[in-house]
C-alpha positions, 0 to 999 in steps of 0.5 A, a space after each residue: 106656590 103650585 107646582 103643576 098647571 093643573 093645580 091652578 084655578 080656572 082664573 089662574 089658568 086663563 090669563 094672557 097668551 100661554 107660553 105654548 101658544 107663543 112658542 108655537 107661533 114663533 115656530 110657525 113664523 120661523 118656518 114661514 108657515 101661514 096660520 091664523 088664530 081660530 080657537 075659542 079664546 076664553 080670556 075675556 069670559 067669566 067662568 059662568 059664561 064660559 060653561 054656557 058655551 057648548 064644549 065642542 065650540 070651546 074646544 075649537 082648535 087654536 089655529 088654522 094652518 095652511 101649508 103646502 096647499 093643505 088646510 090643517 087644524 092645530 090644537 096647542 098644548 103645553 106640558 112638562 114631562 107629561 101631556 095631559 088631555 081631558 077625555 071630554 076635550 079629546 072627544 071634541 078633537 076627534 070630531 074636529 078631526 073629521 073636518 080636516 087634518 088635525 095636529 097637536 103642537 105640544 110645547 114641553 117646558 121641561 125639554 124646551 122643545 116643540 112637538 108636532 103630533 098628528 091626532 092619529 098618534 095621540 089616538 094610539 097613545 090614548 088607548 094605553 095611557 094612564 089616567 087621572 082627574 083634575 082636583 078642581 073639577 074632577 074631569 078625567 084626563 089621560 097622560 102621555 109621557 113626552 118621551 113617547 113623542 120624541 120622533 115628533 120633536 121639532 127644533 125651535 131654532 
């Protein structure tokens, strides 16, 4: 059995709704925050078709949130102790962030907590974050220890 989500193949990673998405949706509902799905869901695409779509569109944020008369783009990520974000995906998130406020909803399966983090904070963390690359596609990522985002923790209850 593989120990890390990043060790899974494309097909293994893209089945059904992720736990992070479920937890984010539950959190938004519990706070009576209006949202709807926006992102480019790839569960129904074959791998060959997925890579034909330009990365910017593949990296569309997962949700649009309207709260307190504000329009917000929300990207959902899951992790354990370390959040990993592909460098090329991050470039797309920065571009999306030019259109509206951009937040990350990060669910840690280790802490069982959700973190709502502004793009600006991830930008600051990225500058000094350790790097790595995924074994299946050699894409570079940076990683942030979830403890560094403690002040953005939100209760799921």
